[in-house]
C-alpha positions in Angstrom: -7.4 -18.2 -11.6 -5.8 -17.1 -8.3 -4.2 -13.9 -9.9 -7.2 -13.0 -11.6 -8.0 -10.3 -8.9 -4.6 -8.8 -9.3 -5.4 -5.3 -10.2 -3.6 -3.0 -12.5 -6.4 -0.9 -14.0 -6.0 2.9 -14.8 -8.9 3.8 -12.5 -10.3 1.4 -10.0 -11.8 1.1 -6.4 -13.3 -1.5 -4.5 -14.1 -3.5 -1.4 -11.7 -6.7 -1.4 -12.7 -8.4 2.0 -16.3 -7.7 3.4 -16.2 -7.4 7.0 -15.4 -10.9 8.9 -14.7 -12.1 12.4 -11.1 -11.7 13.5 -8.7 -14.0 15.5 -9.9 -16.7 18.0 -12.1 -14.5 20.4 -14.4 -13.5 17.2 -15.0 -10.2 18.8 -13.8 -7.8 16.1 -14.2 -7.6 12.3 -11.7 -7.0 9.6 -12.2 -5.7 6.2 -10.0 -4.3 3.3 -10.4 -2.2 0.5 -8.1 -0.7 -2.3 -7.5 1.6 -5.3 -5.3 2.1 -8.3 -5.1 5.3 -10.3 -2.8 5.5 -13.3 -1.1 9.1 -14.2 -1.0 10.4 -17.8 0.5 7.4 -19.1 -0.7 4.7 -21.3 0.0 1.9 -18.9 -0.1 1.4 -14.7 3.3 0.7 -13.3 1.7 0.0 -10.1 -0.3 -3.2 -9.1 -2.3 -4.6 -6.1 -3.8 -7.7 -4.5 -5.8 -8.3 -1.6 -7.7 -11.5 -1.0 -11.4 -11.8 0.1 -10.4 -13.4 3.3 -8.0 -10.5 4.5 -5.3 -12.7 4.8 -2.8 -11.7 1.9 -2.0 -7.9 1.0 0.3 -7.1 -1.9 1.4 -3.9 -3.2 4.1 -3.5 -6.3 5.6 -0.5 -8.2 7.5 -1.2 -11.5 10.7 0.8 -11.5 9.9 3.9 -13.5 11.8 4.7 -16.8 12.7 1.1 -17.3 11.0 -0.5 -20.2 8.5 -3.2 -19.1 7.9 -1.7 -15.7 4.4 -2.6 -16.0 5.1 -6.2 -17.0 7.6 -6.4 -13.9 4.9 -5.0 -11.4 2.1 -7.6 -12.4 4.5 -10.6 -12.9 5.6 -10.0 -9.4 2.5 -9.7 -8.0 1.1 -12.8 -9.6 4.1 -14.7 -8.7 3.4 -13.5 -4.9 0.0 -14.6 -4.9 0.6 -18.1 -6.2 3.4 -18.7 -3.6 1.3 -17.3 -0.8 -1.8 -18.9 -1.6 -1.4 -22.2 0.0 0.6 -21.0 3.1 -0.4 -22.1 6.6 -2.9 -19.9 8.4 -0.9 -19.8 11.5 3.1 -19.4 11.3 6.1 -18.8 13.6 8.2 -16.0 13.2 11.1 -18.4 11.6 8.6 -20.1 9.5 7.0 -17.1 7.8 10.3 -15.9 7.3 11.2 -19.0 5.2 7.8 -18.7 3.5 8.5 -15.0 2.5 12.0 -15.7 1.4 11.0 -18.5 -1.1 8.2 -16.5 -2.4 10.7 -13.4 -3.2 13.0 -15.8 -4.6 10.4 -17.5 -6.8 9.4 -13.9 -8.2 12.8 -13.0 -8.6 13.6 -16.0 -10.8 10.3 -15.8 -12.8 10.7 -12.2 -13.6 14.4 -12.7 -15.0 13.1 -15.6 -16.8 10.2 -13.7 -18.7 13.1 -10.7 -19.1 15.3 -13.1 -21.0 12.5 -14.2 -23.4 11.3 -10.6 -23.9 14.8 -9.0 -24.2 14.0 -6.8 -21.2 17.1 -7.0 -18.8 16.2 -4.0 -16.4 12.7 -4.9 -15.0 12.2 -4.5 -11.3 9.8 -3.4 -8.9 9.3 -2.2 -5.4 7.2 -4.5 -3.3 5.3 -4.9 -0.2 3.6 -7.9 1.3 1.4 -8.1 4.5 0.3 -11.6 5.5 -2.4 -12.1 8.3 -2.0 -14.9 10.6 -4.7 -14.9 12.8 -4.8 -11.6 14.9 -1.1 -10.6 14.0 0.3 -9.5 10.6 3.9 -10.2 9.1 4.9 -8.0 6.7 8.1 -7.3 4.4 9.3 -5.4 1.6 11.8 -4.0 -0.6 12.1 -0.7 -2.3 9.9 2.3 -1.4 6.3 1.0 -0.9 5.4 1.7 2.5 3.0 0.5 5.5 1.3 2.8 8.1 -0.6 1.7 11.4 -3.1 4.1 12.7 -3.7 3.2 16.2 -5.2 5.4 18.9 -5.8 8.4 16.5 -2.0 8.3 15.5 -0.6 7.3 12.4 2.9 5.7 12.7 5.2 4.3 9.7 6.3 0.5 9.9 8.4 0.3 6.8 11.8 1.8 5.9 12.5 2.8 2.3 15.2 1.3 0.5 16.5 4.9 -1.3 19.6 6.7 -1.4 18.2 9.5 0.8 17.6 7.0 3.7 20.8 5.0 3.6 22.2 9.1 3.9 19.8 9.9 6.7 20.5 6.6 8.9 24.1 7.8 9.9 22.9 11.2 10.0 24.5 12.8 7.0 21.2 14.5 6.1 18.1 15.3 7.8 14.5 13.8 7.3 13.5 17.4 6.0 16.7 17.2 3.2 15.8 13.5 2.5 12.0 14.3 1.4 13.7 17.0 -1.1 16.6 15.1 -2.0 17.2 14.8 -6.1 17.5 11.0 -5.7 14.7 10.5 -3.5 13.4 7.8 -5.8 16.3 6.0 -6.6 16.2 2.6 -5.2 19.2 0.8 -3.6 17.1 -2.6 -3.0 14.2 -3.9 -5.2 12.9 -7.4 -6.5 14.2 -8.2 -9.7 17.5 -6.6 -9.2 20.7 -8.4 -10.5 21.3 -10.1 -7.4 18.5 -11.7 -4.9 17.6 -9.7 -1.9 16.2 -11.4 0.8 13.0 -10.5 2.9 13.4 -8.5 6.0 10.3 -9.6 8.2 8.4 -7.7 10.6 5.3 -7.7 12.5 2.5 -6.1 14.0 1.7 -8.6 16.9 -2.0 -8.0 17.7 -4.4 -6.1 15.6 -7.1 -4.6 17.8 -10.3 -2.5 17.2 -9.8 0.8 15.7 -6.5 -0.2 13.9 -6.3 0.8 10.4 -3.4 -0.4 8.0 -2.6 1.4 5.1 -0.1 -0.2 2.2 0.6 2.3 -0.5 2.9 3.0 -3.4 5.3 6.2 -3.5 2.6 7.8 -5.8 0.3 8.2 -2.7 3.1 9.3 -0.4 4.2 12.0 -2.6 0.9 13.2 -3.2 -1.0 13.4 0.1 0.9 14.3 3.2 1.0 12.0 6.4 -1.0 14.4 8.2 -4.0 14.1 5.5 -3.4 10.3 5.4 -4.0 10.4 9.4 -7.0 12.6 9.1 -8.6 10.5 6.5 -7.9 7.1 8.3 -9.3 8.3 11.3 -12.2 10.1 10.0 -13.6 7.6 7.6 -16.6 5.3 8.1 -14.7 1.9 7.3 -11.8 0.9 4.9 -13.9 1.3 1.5 -14.7 4.7 2.5 -11.0 5.6 3.5 -9.9 4.1 0.3 -12.3 6.5 -1.7 -11.1 9.5 0.1 -7.5 8.5 -0.4 -8.0 8.1 -4.3 -9.8 11.4 -4.2 -7.2 13.1 -2.7 -4.3 11.7 -4.7 -6.6 12.6 -7.9 -6.4 16.4 -6.3 -2.8 16.6 -6.4 -1.1 19.0 -8.7 1.3 16.6 -10.1 0.7 12.7 -10.1 2.4 9.5 -10.4 0.9 6.1 -10.4 -1.0 5.7 -7.2 -2.1 2.3 -5.5 -3.1 1.8 -1.9 -4.9 -1.0 0.3 -6.6 -0.2 3.5 -7.3 -2.8 6.3 -9.6 -1.9 9.0 -10.5 -3.5 12.3 -13.8 -2.6 13.9 -15.8 -3.8 16.8 -18.8 -3.8 14.5 -19.4 -4.8 11.0 -19.4 -1.6 8.9 -20.8 -1.2 5.3 -20.7 1.7 3.2 -22.0 1.1 -0.4 -19.6 1.1 -3.2 -21.7 3.5 -5.1 -21.6 5.9 -2.5 -18.0 5.8 -2.6 -18.0 6.2 -6.2 -19.8 9.4 -5.7 -17.2 11.0 -4.0 -15.3 13.7 -6.2 -12.8 16.4 -6.0 -15.7 18.9 -5.9 -17.7 17.3 -3.4 -15.2 16.8 -1.2 -14.0 20.5 -1.4 -17.5 21.4 -0.7 -18.0 19.2 2.4 -14.6 19.9 3.8 -13.2 23.3 2.5 -10.9 23.7 5.5 -8.9 20.4 4.9 -8.8 20.9 1.1 -7.2 24.2 1.3 -4.6 23.0 3.9 -3.9 20.0 1.8 -3.2 22.7 -1.2 -0.6 24.1 1.0 -2.6 27.2 2.5 -1.9 27.5 6.5 -5.1 26.9 8.5 -5.6 25.6 11.9 -5.4 21.6 12.0 -7.9 20.0 13.9 -7.0 16.5 15.6 -9.6 14.6 13.7 -12.1 15.0 11.0 -15.3 13.3 10.1 -15.8 12.6 6.6 -19.5 12.4 5.9 -21.3 11.7 2.6 
């Protein structure tokens, strides 16, 4: 079944796409890895999917506090996987927008249908989709899942949160600092499954190149690992799987955790390989022993910040 690789486990880490040639010139390799990590609940409200061809990447986050949020997250992810499975390998911007909107609408309608049958009328989810067409990537989202691009050692956010604080920040009513601490920072103004259908806002990374690393994640990672530490991990890790393992450990070490899910996509000049068993051996204790300065800085102590870290096993 196509959707059998949708992950919603309470604790999972894996390489979802082994290194393979990227684009027409075949000069670079692309690979991906992901993880899911549930908080202290009986179910995981996050979900993710990444195909073996490193073409399709999906993260969803069920609306917290609403009954059936874990159901909504998985239903939407599975519907989107089915919609994108047969999408052409190369699309114009206009065609890509049509594909995304059709997939969003089908997922919206399927969720409402399931909600009516189960008596769950407030299901919804934040969603982020990336679809690679050759050497470029189209992406669109609703809610507060985020995509970041690490290029030339610098991390840049590519998405905009559909939250109340962001609406206030855009016209300048509050600062970004105030937005990060706003009491309604997790309140969504747009999501998939809301009463009214919301169309996709399409954007693209025009040309993926060697050294690029993409991160798609739910707000659990955003709230537990600072951007400066995400940048250090993505820049210092050996490959996509290594980066995913380090991000997972960093999220586990956070004092207060939400469900956390992330996909890391890496473009490299050479095909990297790190064994899964080696990444599974990474633990908060081992990371603290190998990188004490980074560990202490992550926990709020003021220490000098090097430009890059090298995370070794």
